[in-house]
gemmi code that builds the backbone of each chain (N, CA, C; Angstrom):
import gemmi

chains = {
    "A": [
        ("MET", (0.850, -1.187, 0.000), (0.000, 0.000, 0.000), (0.888, 1.240, 0.000)),
        ("ILE", (0.583, 2.135, -0.884), (1.398, 3.339, -1.037), (0.467, 4.544, -1.090)),
        ("VAL", (0.822, 5.598, -0.370), (0.110, 6.882, -0.491), (1.147, 7.930, -0.869)),
        ("LYS", (0.841, 8.734, -1.880), (1.785, 9.753, -2.353), (1.076, 11.070, -2.592)),
        ("LYS", (1.830, 12.144, -2.350), (1.403, 13.468, -2.796), (2.184, 13.807, -4.065)),
        ("LEU", (1.540, 14.539, -4.958), (2.152, 14.817, -6.256), (3.481, 15.547, -6.118)),
        ("ASP", (3.591, 16.434, -5.113), (4.834, 17.210, -5.009), (6.001, 16.385, -4.460)),
        ("GLN", (5.736, 15.120, -4.105), (6.829, 14.218, -3.698), (7.432, 13.491, -4.906)),
        ("VAL", (6.797, 13.635, -6.066), (7.177, 12.833, -7.236), (8.047, 13.667, -8.176)),
        ("PRO", (9.243, 13.162, -8.544), (10.123, 13.926, -9.439), (9.423, 14.239, -10.764)),
        ("SER", (9.769, 15.397, -11.307), (9.198, 15.852, -12.569), (10.293, 15.898, -13.627)),
        ("GLN", (9.972, 15.421, -14.815), (10.955, 15.435, -15.900), (10.382, 16.162, -17.107)),
        ("ILE", (11.221, 16.986, -17.736), (10.818, 17.658, -18.974), (10.605, 16.585, -20.051)),
        ("VAL", (9.525, 16.704, -20.794), (9.266, 15.766, -21.888), (9.999, 16.259, -23.124)),
        ("GLU", (10.854, 15.419, -23.653), (11.606, 15.788, -24.861), (11.215, 14.848, -25.989)),
        ("MET", (10.375, 15.335, -26.859), (9.928, 14.568, -28.025), (9.717, 15.577, -29.159)),
        ("GLU", (9.770, 15.110, -30.376), (9.456, 15.990, -31.496), (7.995, 16.415, -31.389)),
        ("GLY", (7.747, 17.696, -31.516), (6.372, 18.184, -31.520), (5.825, 18.550, -30.155)),
        ("VAL", (6.656, 18.430, -29.104), (6.192, 18.771, -27.760), (6.689, 20.175, -27.391)),
        ("LEU", (5.930, 20.877, -26.562), (6.345, 22.201, -26.095), (5.856, 22.401, -24.668)),
        ("GLY", (6.782, 22.695, -23.777), (6.414, 23.094, -22.416), (5.680, 22.019, -21.636)),
        ("ALA", (6.162, 20.785, -21.723), (5.484, 19.674, -21.058), (6.418, 18.973, -20.087)),
        ("SER", (5.905, 18.611, -18.922), (6.677, 17.800, -17.983), (5.823, 16.624, -17.520)),
        ("ARG", (6.511, 15.600, -17.024), (5.870, 14.322, -16.716), (6.318, 13.841, -15.350)),
        ("GLN", (5.357, 13.338, -14.579), (5.657, 12.698, -13.299), (5.076, 11.290, -13.318)),
        ("LEU", (5.913, 10.305, -13.040), (5.411, 8.928, -12.920), (5.000, 8.736, -11.455)),
        ("VAL", (3.704, 8.868, -11.187), (3.238, 8.871, -9.797), (3.135, 7.445, -9.268)),
        ("LEU", (2.516, 6.577, -10.027), (2.407, 5.160, -9.643), (2.734, 4.326, -10.874)),
        ("GLY", (3.823, 3.567, -10.786), (4.248, 2.799, -11.947), (5.107, 1.611, -11.553)),
        ("SER", (5.885, 1.138, -12.500), (6.695, -0.058, -12.268), (7.550, 0.023, -11.003)),
        ("PRO", (8.195, 1.167, -10.707), (9.011, 1.221, -9.486), (8.198, 0.992, -8.212)),
        ("ASP", (6.877, 1.172, -8.305), (5.997, 0.977, -7.139), (5.395, -0.426, -7.103)),
        ("GLY", (5.712, -1.222, -8.121), (5.197, -2.587, -8.152), (3.806, -2.736, -8.740)),
        ("VAL", (3.353, -1.750, -9.502), (2.020, -1.900, -10.102), (2.032, -3.092, -11.054)),
        ("PRO", (0.968, -3.888, -11.054), (0.977, -5.095, -11.879), (0.523, -4.901, -13.318)),
        ("ASN", (-0.285, -3.886, -13.597), (-0.908, -3.810, -14.922), (-0.835, -2.454, -15.610)),
        ("PHE", (-1.084, -1.400, -14.866), (-1.143, -0.091, -15.495), (-0.602, 0.959, -14.535)),
        ("SER", (-0.314, 2.129, -15.092), (0.434, 3.165, -14.370), (-0.292, 4.494, -14.467)),
        ("LEU", (-0.075, 5.336, -13.454), (-0.615, 6.690, -13.478), (0.536, 7.681, -13.599)),
        ("ARG", (0.510, 8.457, -14.674), (1.444, 9.558, -14.845), (0.662, 10.865, -14.739)),
        ("VAL", (1.351, 11.938, -14.401), (0.732, 13.268, -14.445), (1.552, 14.130, -15.389)),
        ("PHE", (0.864, 14.742, -16.340), (1.506, 15.677, -17.255), (1.090, 17.096, -16.901)),
        ("THR", (2.048, 18.005, -16.977), (1.773, 19.429, -16.785), (2.212, 20.157, -18.042)),
        ("LEU", (1.264, 20.853, -18.661), (1.571, 21.669, -19.842), (1.577, 23.131, -19.416)),
        ("GLU", (2.694, 23.789, -19.641), (2.780, 25.208, -19.304), (1.858, 26.007, -20.230)),
        ("VAL", (1.662, 27.285, -19.888), (0.832, 28.144, -20.742), (1.415, 28.119, -22.162)),
        ("GLY", (0.579, 27.816, -23.142), (1.024, 27.711, -24.525), (1.599, 26.353, -24.884)),
        ("GLY", (1.708, 25.463, -23.905), (2.338, 24.167, -24.152), (1.400, 23.147, -24.764)),
        ("HIS", (1.995, 22.110, -25.322), (1.205, 21.030, -25.936), (2.028, 19.756, -26.050)),
        ("THR", (1.346, 18.640, -26.159), (2.001, 17.365, -26.465), (2.107, 17.253, -27.991)),
        ("PRO", (2.834, 16.271, -28.501), (2.851, 16.071, -29.951), (1.459, 15.645, -30.437)),
        ("GLN", (1.182, 15.927, -31.687), (0.007, 15.310, -32.309), (0.492, 13.947, -32.783)),
        ("HIS", (0.056, 12.901, -32.089), (0.635, 11.590, -32.387), (-0.359, 10.482, -32.059)),
        ("HIS", (0.070, 9.263, -32.342), (-0.745, 8.102, -31.974), (0.200, 6.976, -31.585)),
        ("HIS", (-0.340, 5.997, -30.904), (0.458, 4.884, -30.397), (-0.490, 3.742, -30.071)),
        ("THR", (0.086, 2.591, -29.828), (-0.764, 1.403, -29.669), (-1.452, 1.326, -28.308)),
        ("SER", (-1.017, 2.163, -27.358), (-1.659, 2.120, -26.039), (-2.774, 3.154, -25.951)),
        ("GLU", (-3.720, 2.879, -25.113), (-4.794, 3.833, -24.831), (-4.344, 4.840, -23.783)),
        ("HIS", (-5.125, 5.933, -23.644), (-4.994, 6.857, -22.523), (-6.336, 6.921, -21.807)),
        ("LEU", (-6.298, 6.888, -20.473), (-7.461, 7.261, -19.670), (-7.021, 8.457, -18.848)),
        ("ASN", (-7.763, 9.542, -18.966), (-7.333, 10.825, -18.409), (-8.313, 11.419, -17.417)),
        ("TYR", (-7.751, 12.160, -16.478), (-8.538, 12.984, -15.562), (-7.829, 14.328, -15.428)),
        ("VAL", (-8.571, 15.415, -15.573), (-7.969, 16.742, -15.518), (-7.939, 17.235, -14.076)),
        ("ILE", (-6.718, 17.489, -13.577), (-6.532, 17.957, -12.206), (-6.762, 19.460, -12.104)),
        ("SER", (-6.195, 20.232, -13.019), (-6.331, 21.688, -12.936), (-6.045, 22.329, -14.283)),
        ("GLY", (-6.548, 23.545, -14.446), (-6.316, 24.294, -15.664), (-7.381, 24.049, -16.716)),
        ("GLN", (-7.077, 24.577, -17.893), (-8.028, 24.531, -19.011), (-7.251, 24.092, -20.245)),
        ("GLY", (-7.753, 23.073, -20.932), (-7.056, 22.599, -22.116), (-8.002, 22.135, -23.187)),
        ("VAL", (-7.413, 21.600, -24.230), (-8.212, 20.938, -25.262), (-7.541, 19.628, -25.624)),
        ("LEU", (-8.380, 18.689, -26.067), (-7.919, 17.428, -26.632), (-8.312, 17.488, -28.100)),
        ("VAL", (-7.289, 17.452, -28.965), (-7.523, 17.579, -30.398), (-7.763, 16.192, -30.978)),
        ("ASP", (-8.876, 16.048, -31.687), (-9.244, 14.723, -32.201), (-8.627, 14.494, -33.591)),
        ("PRO", (-8.815, 13.312, -34.182), (-8.138, 13.006, -35.456), (-8.502, 13.968, -36.590)),
        ("GLU", (-9.676, 14.606, -36.499), (-10.090, 15.560, -37.543), (-9.636, 16.986, -37.218)),
        ("GLY", (-8.915, 17.156, -36.117), (-8.452, 18.486, -35.753), (-9.434, 19.261, -34.901)),
        ("VAL", (-10.541, 18.634, -34.547), (-11.537, 19.299, -33.708), (-11.023, 19.342, -32.268)),
        ("GLU", (-11.150, 20.505, -31.635), (-10.679, 20.688, -30.263), (-11.820, 20.447, -29.285)),
        ("ARG", (-11.642, 19.492, -28.407), (-12.639, 19.222, -27.365), (-12.154, 19.829, -26.067)),
        ("SER", (-12.970, 20.651, -25.465), (-12.596, 21.369, -24.257), (-12.419, 20.415, -23.072)),
        ("LEU", (-11.381, 20.677, -22.282), (-11.112, 19.885, -21.074), (-10.866, 20.829, -19.906)),
        ("ALA", (-11.679, 20.715, -18.881), (-11.515, 21.536, -17.683), (-11.298, 20.634, -16.473)),
        ("ALA", (-10.877, 21.228, -15.383), (-10.650, 20.460, -14.156), (-11.880, 19.623, -13.827)),
        ("GLY", (-11.651, 18.352, -13.529), (-12.738, 17.443, -13.198), (-13.239, 16.619, -14.365)),
        ("ASP", (-12.795, 16.930, -15.590), (-13.236, 16.162, -16.762), (-12.402, 14.891, -16.937)),
        ("PHE", (-13.018, 13.919, -17.578), (-12.367, 12.654, -17.919), (-12.277, 12.525, -19.438)),
        ("ALA", (-11.261, 11.805, -19.918), (-11.158, 11.551, -21.356), (-10.601, 10.160, -21.600)),
        ("PHE", (-10.974, 9.616, -22.746), (-10.447, 8.326, -23.203), (-9.947, 8.498, -24.630)),
        ("VAL", (-8.692, 8.146, -24.859), (-8.116, 8.124, -26.202), (-7.858, 6.658, -26.538)),
        ("ALA", (-8.460, 6.190, -27.612), (-8.364, 4.775, -27.973), (-6.988, 4.450, -28.558)),
        ("PRO", (-6.587, 3.172, -28.528), (-5.328, 2.779, -29.164), (-5.295, 3.234, -30.624)),
        ("ASN", (-4.141, 3.730, -31.059), (-3.896, 4.143, -32.450), (-4.687, 5.370, -32.902)),
        ("GLU", (-5.325, 6.051, -31.972), (-6.100, 7.236, -32.326), (-5.202, 8.485, -32.274)),
        ("LEU", (-5.185, 9.249, -33.342), (-4.403, 10.483, -33.395), (-4.965, 11.483, -32.381)),
        ("HIS", (-4.077, 12.100, -31.597), (-4.556, 13.009, -30.554), (-3.449, 13.974, -30.131)),
        ("GLN", (-3.863, 15.062, -29.537), (-2.935, 16.055, -28.982), (-3.610, 16.780, -27.823)),
        ("PHE", (-2.882, 16.967, -26.746), (-3.355, 17.783, -25.624), (-2.705, 19.159, -25.737)),
        ("ARG", (-3.501, 20.213, -25.530), (-2.993, 21.582, -25.590), (-3.483, 22.361, -24.374)),
        ("ASN", (-2.605, 23.172, -23.819), (-3.047, 24.103, -22.781), (-3.819, 25.222, -23.471)),
        ("ALA", (-5.034, 25.478, -23.043), (-5.859, 26.513, -23.670), (-6.194, 27.622, -22.669)),
        ("GLY", (-5.462, 27.694, -21.584), (-5.770, 28.687, -20.554), (-4.563, 29.533, -20.211)),
        ("ASP", (-4.659, 30.201, -19.078), (-3.587, 31.103, -18.662), (-2.922, 30.641, -17.366)),
        ("GLU", (-3.027, 29.346, -17.103), (-2.318, 28.729, -15.985), (-1.894, 27.329, -16.437)),
        ("PRO", (-1.019, 26.638, -15.695), (-0.633, 25.297, -16.116), (-1.847, 24.370, -16.234)),
        ("PHE", (-1.806, 23.509, -17.231), (-2.867, 22.528, -17.480), (-2.298, 21.175, -17.060)),
        ("ARG", (-2.929, 20.573, -16.069), (-2.372, 19.363, -15.444), (-3.395, 18.232, -15.490)),
        ("PHE", (-2.946, 17.073, -15.940), (-3.887, 15.947, -16.049), (-3.198, 14.618, -15.785)),
        ("ILE", (-3.995, 13.697, -15.262), (-3.563, 12.309, -15.095), (-3.690, 11.609, -16.442)),
        ("CYS", (-2.702, 10.793, -16.763), (-2.742, 9.989, -17.984), (-2.376, 8.554, -17.601)),
        ("ALA", (-3.378, 7.680, -17.593), (-3.159, 6.277, -17.225), (-2.907, 5.461, -18.481)),
        ("VAL", (-1.920, 4.584, -18.402), (-1.541, 3.722, -19.537), (-1.153, 2.336, -19.024)),
        ("PRO", (-1.202, 1.318, -19.891), (-0.628, 0.023, -19.513), (0.838, 0.224, -19.107)),
        ("LYS", (1.298, -0.502, -18.096), (2.611, -0.147, -17.521), (3.774, -0.287, -18.508)),
        ("GLN", (3.609, -1.119, -19.514), (4.699, -1.245, -20.496), (4.881, 0.018, -21.332)),
        ("TYR", (3.931, 0.952, -21.249), (4.050, 2.229, -21.971), (4.266, 3.404, -21.013)),
        ("GLU", (4.563, 3.110, -19.765), (4.557, 4.189, -18.777), (5.626, 5.242, -19.034)),
    ],
    "B": [
        ("MET", (-12.451, 8.541, -29.197), (-12.130, 9.583, -28.239), (-13.413, 10.003, -27.517)),
        ("ILE", (-13.317, 10.019, -26.215), (-14.492, 10.329, -25.397), (-14.089, 11.372, -24.359)),
        ("VAL", (-14.929, 12.369, -24.155), (-14.750, 13.325, -23.054), (-16.032, 13.297, -22.222)),
        ("LYS", (-15.886, 13.183, -20.916), (-17.054, 13.104, -20.025), (-16.875, 13.996, -18.818)),
        ("LYS", (-17.993, 14.520, -18.352), (-18.017, 15.169, -17.044), (-18.653, 14.194, -16.052)),
        ("LEU", (-18.195, 14.244, -14.818), (-18.647, 13.264, -13.832), (-20.159, 13.299, -13.625)),
        ("ASP", (-20.752, 14.495, -13.716), (-22.192, 14.558, -13.453), (-23.035, 14.007, -14.599)),
        ("GLN", (-22.392, 13.597, -15.689), (-23.106, 12.926, -16.785), (-23.176, 11.413, -16.563)),
        ("VAL", (-22.450, 10.928, -15.556), (-22.308, 9.482, -15.373), (-23.265, 8.987, -14.289)),
        ("PRO", (-24.088, 7.987, -14.589), (-25.028, 7.474, -13.575), (-24.292, 6.986, -12.325)),
        ("SER", (-24.959, 7.165, -11.195), (-24.396, 6.762, -9.912), (-25.244, 5.636, -9.332)),
        ("GLN", (-24.578, 4.631, -8.811), (-25.295, 3.502, -8.208), (-24.843, 3.310, -6.768)),
        ("ILE", (-25.810, 3.046, -5.909), (-25.479, 2.728, -4.523), (-24.717, 1.401, -4.491)),
        ("VAL", (-23.659, 1.362, -3.724), (-22.887, 0.120, -3.576), (-23.542, -0.729, -2.498)),
        ("GLU", (-23.914, -1.945, -2.869), (-24.537, -2.852, -1.903), (-23.651, -4.068, -1.717)),
        ("MET", (-22.920, -4.067, -0.631), (-22.033, -5.179, -0.280), (-22.035, -5.289, 1.224)),
        ("GLU", (-21.690, -6.457, 1.732), (-21.547, -6.600, 3.172), (-20.395, -5.720, 3.650)),
        ("GLY", (-20.625, -4.939, 4.677), (-19.558, -4.128, 5.261), (-19.434, -2.741, 4.669)),
        ("VAL", (-20.320, -2.387, 3.730), (-20.260, -1.057, 3.121), (-21.294, -0.153, 3.764)),
        ("LEU", (-20.997, 1.156, 3.816), (-21.955, 2.120, 4.366), (-21.839, 3.432, 3.599)),
        ("GLY", (-22.931, 3.892, 3.044), (-22.982, 5.225, 2.432), (-22.035, 5.409, 1.269)),
        ("ALA", (-21.978, 4.410, 0.380), (-21.057, 4.472, -0.753), (-21.820, 4.385, -2.070)),
        ("SER", (-21.398, 5.193, -3.040), (-21.939, 5.067, -4.393), (-20.793, 5.012, -5.386)),
        ("ARG", (-21.120, 4.482, -6.577), (-20.099, 4.178, -7.581), (-20.559, 4.678, -8.932)),
        ("GLN", (-19.631, 5.302, -9.667), (-19.873, 5.700, -11.050), (-18.799, 5.057, -11.930)),
        ("LEU", (-19.236, 4.347, -12.960), (-18.283, 3.784, -13.928), (-18.090, 4.849, -15.001)),
        ("VAL", (-17.000, 5.615, -14.874), (-16.800, 6.777, -15.751), (-16.260, 6.335, -17.105)),
        ("LEU", (-15.230, 5.504, -17.092), (-14.673, 4.971, -18.337), (-14.448, 3.485, -18.138)),
        ("GLY", (-15.172, 2.676, -18.921), (-15.083, 1.233, -18.735), (-15.484, 0.478, -19.979)),
        ("SER", (-15.836, -0.773, -19.799), (-16.176, -1.641, -20.933), (-17.197, -1.022, -21.876)),
        ("PRO", (-18.258, -0.359, -21.377), (-19.224, 0.235, -22.314), (-18.611, 1.297, -23.228)),
        ("ASP", (-17.467, 1.839, -22.824), (-16.791, 2.865, -23.620), (-15.720, 2.277, -24.534)),
        ("GLY", (-15.525, 0.971, -24.454), (-14.538, 0.318, -25.306), (-13.124, 0.339, -24.771)),
        ("VAL", (-12.957, 0.573, -23.472), (-11.585, 0.553, -22.938), (-10.986, -0.843, -23.110)),
        ("PRO", (-9.705, -0.907, -23.498), (-9.133, -2.225, -23.783), (-8.548, -2.958, -22.584)),
        ("ASN", (-8.134, -2.234, -21.537), (-7.378, -2.889, -20.466), (-7.841, -2.580, -19.052)),
        ("PHE", (-8.139, -1.337, -18.781), (-8.487, -0.963, -17.410), (-9.528, 0.139, -17.431)),
        ("SER", (-10.148, 0.334, -16.281), (-11.335, 1.184, -16.162), (-11.148, 2.190, -15.038)),
        ("LEU", (-11.830, 3.322, -15.179), (-11.850, 4.324, -14.111), (-13.250, 4.399, -13.524)),
        ("ARG", (-13.357, 4.112, -12.234), (-14.599, 4.315, -11.492), (-14.387, 5.469, -10.518)),
        ("VAL", (-15.469, 6.085, -10.112), (-15.401, 7.084, -9.036), (-16.312, 6.629, -7.913)),
        ("PHE", (-15.771, 6.585, -6.705), (-16.552, 6.253, -5.520), (-16.758, 7.510, -4.686)),
        ("THR", (-17.969, 7.642, -4.159), (-18.283, 8.738, -3.243), (-18.749, 8.128, -1.931)),
        ("LEU", (-18.054, 8.466, -0.860), (-18.434, 8.008, 0.482), (-19.062, 9.183, 1.217)),
        ("GLU", (-20.297, 9.000, 1.632), (-20.964, 10.057, 2.396), (-20.287, 10.231, 3.761)),
        ("VAL", (-20.621, 11.309, 4.445), (-20.053, 11.536, 5.781), (-20.336, 10.303, 6.645)),
        ("GLY", (-19.317, 9.748, 7.239), (-19.454, 8.532, 8.044), (-19.407, 7.249, 7.227)),
        ("GLY", (-19.324, 7.378, 5.921), (-19.363, 6.191, 5.056), (-18.022, 5.489, 4.936)),
        ("HIS", (-18.083, 4.238, 4.483), (-16.854, 3.459, 4.282), (-17.110, 2.302, 3.322)),
        ("THR", (-16.030, 1.824, 2.732), (-16.098, 0.592, 1.936), (-15.899, -0.590, 2.881)),
        ("PRO", (-16.108, -1.825, 2.403), (-15.818, -2.970, 3.276), (-14.308, -3.047, 3.550)),
        ("GLN", (-13.964, -3.660, 4.657), (-12.554, -4.020, 4.848), (-12.400, -5.356, 4.133)),
        ("HIS", (-11.740, -5.330, 2.988), (-11.714, -6.548, 2.173), (-10.441, -6.613, 1.332)),
        ("HIS", (-10.321, -7.695, 0.589), (-9.202, -7.829, -0.352), (-9.704, -8.584, -1.563)),
        ("HIS", (-8.952, -8.485, -2.638), (-9.342, -9.101, -3.913), (-8.097, -9.214, -4.778)),
        ("THR", (-8.219, -9.953, -5.853), (-7.028, -10.226, -6.670), (-6.605, -9.053, -7.544)),
        ("SER", (-7.469, -8.049, -7.691), (-7.095, -6.893, -8.519), (-6.483, -5.795, -7.653)),
        ("GLU", (-5.653, -4.995, -8.268), (-5.087, -3.824, -7.606), (-6.048, -2.643, -7.703)),
        ("HIS", (-5.768, -1.593, -6.898), (-6.423, -0.298, -7.053), (-5.344, 0.757, -7.276)),
        ("LEU", (-5.582, 1.636, -8.215), (-4.807, 2.869, -8.319), (-5.799, 4.007, -8.113)),
        ("ASN", (-5.509, 4.867, -7.139), (-6.492, 5.861, -6.692), (-5.977, 7.292, -6.799)),
        ("TYR", (-6.931, 8.179, -6.999), (-6.674, 9.627, -6.929), (-7.848, 10.249, -6.189)),
        ("VAL", (-7.544, 11.081, -5.196), (-8.610, 11.695, -4.400), (-9.064, 12.996, -5.053)),
        ("ILE", (-10.344, 13.039, -5.414), (-10.920, 14.222, -6.062), (-11.300, 15.277, -5.031)),
        ("SER", (-11.944, 14.870, -3.959), (-12.393, 15.856, -2.967), (-12.678, 15.181, -1.633)),
        ("GLY", (-12.644, 15.999, -0.585), (-12.942, 15.481, 0.739), (-11.706, 15.002, 1.475)),
        ("GLN", (-11.978, 14.376, 2.599), (-10.914, 13.926, 3.503), (-11.244, 12.500, 3.918)),
        ("GLY", (-10.285, 11.599, 3.754), (-10.548, 10.217, 4.112), (-9.333, 9.539, 4.685)),
        ("VAL", (-9.506, 8.243, 4.927), (-8.356, 7.426, 5.299), (-8.415, 6.119, 4.526)),
        ("LEU", (-7.220, 5.572, 4.312), (-7.068, 4.241, 3.726), (-6.491, 3.385, 4.849)),
        ("VAL", (-7.259, 2.374, 5.239), (-6.854, 1.533, 6.367), (-6.016, 0.380, 5.829)),
        ("ASP", (-4.834, 0.214, 6.386), (-3.915, -0.810, 5.878), (-4.160, -2.153, 6.584)),
        ("PRO", (-3.450, -3.216, 6.184), (-3.738, -4.555, 6.733), (-3.581, -4.646, 8.256)),
        ("GLU", (-2.765, -3.748, 8.842), (-2.577, -3.752, 10.302), (-3.581, -2.850, 11.013)),
        ("GLY", (-4.474, -2.241, 10.250), (-5.466, -1.363, 10.863), (-5.010, 0.078, 10.977)),
        ("VAL", (-3.815, 0.376, 10.499), (-3.304, 1.749, 10.541), (-4.018, 2.591, 9.487)),
        ("GLU", (-4.460, 3.783, 9.890), (-5.176, 4.680, 8.994), (-4.206, 5.658, 8.335)),
        ("ARG", (-4.171, 5.630, 7.023), (-3.328, 6.580, 6.280), (-4.220, 7.676, 5.736)),
        ("SER", (-3.870, 8.902, 6.031), (-4.691, 10.045, 5.640), (-4.686, 10.247, 4.135)),
        ("LEU", (-5.843, 10.565, 3.592), (-5.999, 10.844, 2.160), (-6.790, 12.137, 1.986)),
        ("ALA", (-6.162, 13.108, 1.324), (-6.826, 14.386, 1.059), (-6.879, 14.614, -0.446)),
        ("ALA", (-7.668, 15.585, -0.855), (-7.789, 15.907, -2.280), (-6.404, 16.091, -2.894)),
        ("GLY", (-6.185, 15.457, -4.038), (-4.905, 15.547, -4.727), (-3.949, 14.412, -4.426)),
        ("ASP", (-4.263, 13.580, -3.435), (-3.390, 12.455, -3.086), (-3.640, 11.250, -3.998)),
        ("PHE", (-2.598, 10.446, -4.137), (-2.663, 9.205, -4.908), (-2.445, 8.022, -3.965)),
        ("ALA", (-3.019, 6.867, -4.318), (-2.781, 5.659, -3.520), (-2.727, 4.438, -4.422)),
        ("PHE", (-1.989, 3.452, -3.960), (-1.903, 2.153, -4.641), (-2.188, 1.067, -3.613)),
        ("VAL", (-3.154, 0.218, -3.912), (-3.453, -0.964, -3.099), (-3.080, -2.176, -3.942)),
        ("ALA", (-2.171, -2.983, -3.431), (-1.669, -4.125, -4.196), (-2.701, -5.253, -4.241)),
        ("PRO", (-2.592, -6.141, -5.229), (-3.482, -7.302, -5.276), (-3.434, -8.080, -3.954)),
        ("ASN", (-4.607, -8.504, -3.495), (-4.763, -9.326, -2.297), (-4.434, -8.624, -0.982)),
        ("GLU", (-4.270, -7.327, -1.026), (-3.942, -6.572, 0.181), (-5.238, -6.117, 0.870)),
        ("LEU", (-5.352, -6.429, 2.139), (-6.526, -6.010, 2.908), (-6.550, -4.483, 3.011)),
        ("HIS", (-7.738, -3.890, 2.755), (-7.823, -2.419, 2.749), (-9.260, -1.967, 2.957)),
        ("GLN", (-9.389, -0.744, 3.386), (-10.699, -0.108, 3.551), (-10.541, 1.405, 3.379)),
        ("PHE", (-11.467, 1.994, 2.648), (-11.536, 3.447, 2.525), (-12.623, 3.945, 3.459)),
        ("ARG", (-12.325, 5.015, 4.207), (-13.302, 5.609, 5.119), (-13.339, 7.122, 4.920)),
        ("ASN", (-14.530, 7.684, 4.954), (-14.655, 9.135, 4.976), (-14.268, 9.604, 6.377)),
        ("ALA", (-13.316, 10.528, 6.463), (-12.855, 11.020, 7.763), (-13.140, 12.510, 7.920)),
        ("GLY", (-14.016, 13.047, 7.089), (-14.287, 14.477, 7.128), (-15.760, 14.778, 7.294)),
        ("ASP", (-16.106, 16.035, 6.993), (-17.490, 16.462, 7.163), (-18.147, 16.846, 5.836)),
        ("GLU", (-17.610, 16.299, 4.758), (-18.207, 16.452, 3.422), (-17.992, 15.123, 2.699)),
        ("PRO", (-18.647, 14.906, 1.547), (-18.421, 13.644, 0.832), (-16.939, 13.453, 0.471)),
        ("PHE", (-16.496, 12.237, 0.546), (-15.116, 11.863, 0.194), (-15.200, 11.129, -1.149)),
        ("ARG", (-14.548, 11.696, -2.152), (-14.715, 11.190, -3.526), (-13.360, 10.868, -4.128)),
        ("PHE", (-13.231, 9.701, -4.715), (-11.936, 9.305, -5.272), (-12.102, 8.427, -6.510)),
        ("ILE", (-11.123, 8.549, -7.390), (-11.020, 7.663, -8.554), (-10.423, 6.346, -8.097)),
        ("CYS", (-10.954, 5.251, -8.626), (-10.412, 3.920, -8.349), (-10.274, 3.196, -9.684)),
        ("ALA", (-9.035, 3.070, -10.143), (-8.758, 2.397, -11.415), (-8.473, 0.922, -11.162)),
        ("VAL", (-9.052, 0.088, -12.005), (-8.888, -1.378, -11.887), (-8.808, -1.998, -13.280)),
        ("PRO", (-8.231, -3.205, -13.387), (-8.349, -3.930, -14.654), (-9.822, -4.058, -15.025)),
        ("LYS", (-10.136, -3.971, -16.324), (-11.555, -3.834, -16.684), (-12.391, -5.048, -16.300)),
        ("GLN", (-11.763, -6.206, -16.146), (-12.554, -7.381, -15.748), (-13.071, -7.288, -14.313)),
        ("TYR", (-12.553, -6.313, -13.561), (-13.017, -6.108, -12.181), (-13.815, -4.820, -12.026)),
        ("GLU", (-14.189, -4.214, -13.149), (-14.763, -2.857, -13.060), (-16.092, -2.823, -12.341)),
    ],
}
model = gemmi.Model(1)
for chain_id, residues in chains.items():
    chain = gemmi.Chain(chain_id)
    for i, (resn, *xyz) in enumerate(residues, 1):
        res = gemmi.Residue()
        res.name, res.seqid = resn, gemmi.SeqId(i, " ")
        for name, pos in zip(("N", "CA", "C"), xyz):
            atom = gemmi.Atom()
            atom.name, atom.element = name, gemmi.Element(name[0])
            atom.pos, atom.b_iso = gemmi.Position(*pos), 0.0
            res.add_atom(atom)
        chain.add_residue(res)
    model.add_chain(chain)
structure = gemmi.Structure()
structure.add_model(model)
structure.setup_entities()
């Protein structure tokens, strides 16, 4: 049994093509002994975004704070505010963007092999 | 791609031996086409609690609001406040209790076969 506060978890700058102003915290994952899936937290600075990309793993998301959008495969922006949930299916093109004037922070759960 | 607000998701009273004042919302699960794991939200009313129990699936948790405790196998109460994360390992005895004066609400992620 593990209890953690987010500010106890190291944060790493995300370095990928197409990313801007993003950091990642692995809150619960392989180092904690999770058997199946992991919880990461991403923080997008004002103006920041993840790459527009796709991958074989799904995302299950919960928005902790801020205001953002999730861009769908057709380029349509779906609004995401604190308290909202999202599901991105395997192989679905997607991008998260900060659409507000404060950091946009969300949980992103994935199978642990993609953590 | 799915975006949901929690108040759009039906809530069901949890009926199990040892439970008091608990309801459950399946926010993202099998009906949404998730391939591996599901996100449920549990709300414990003031004085409410889940059973003290164990099962073969793990829990990965995030506290949305309120004040609670996670009781470990030795009966020790670990404090849980909004923004905290928790991991309960497979087969580990545990209980969630509302320890405040407002509803205690948390995400509980599980493999989808246990949703």
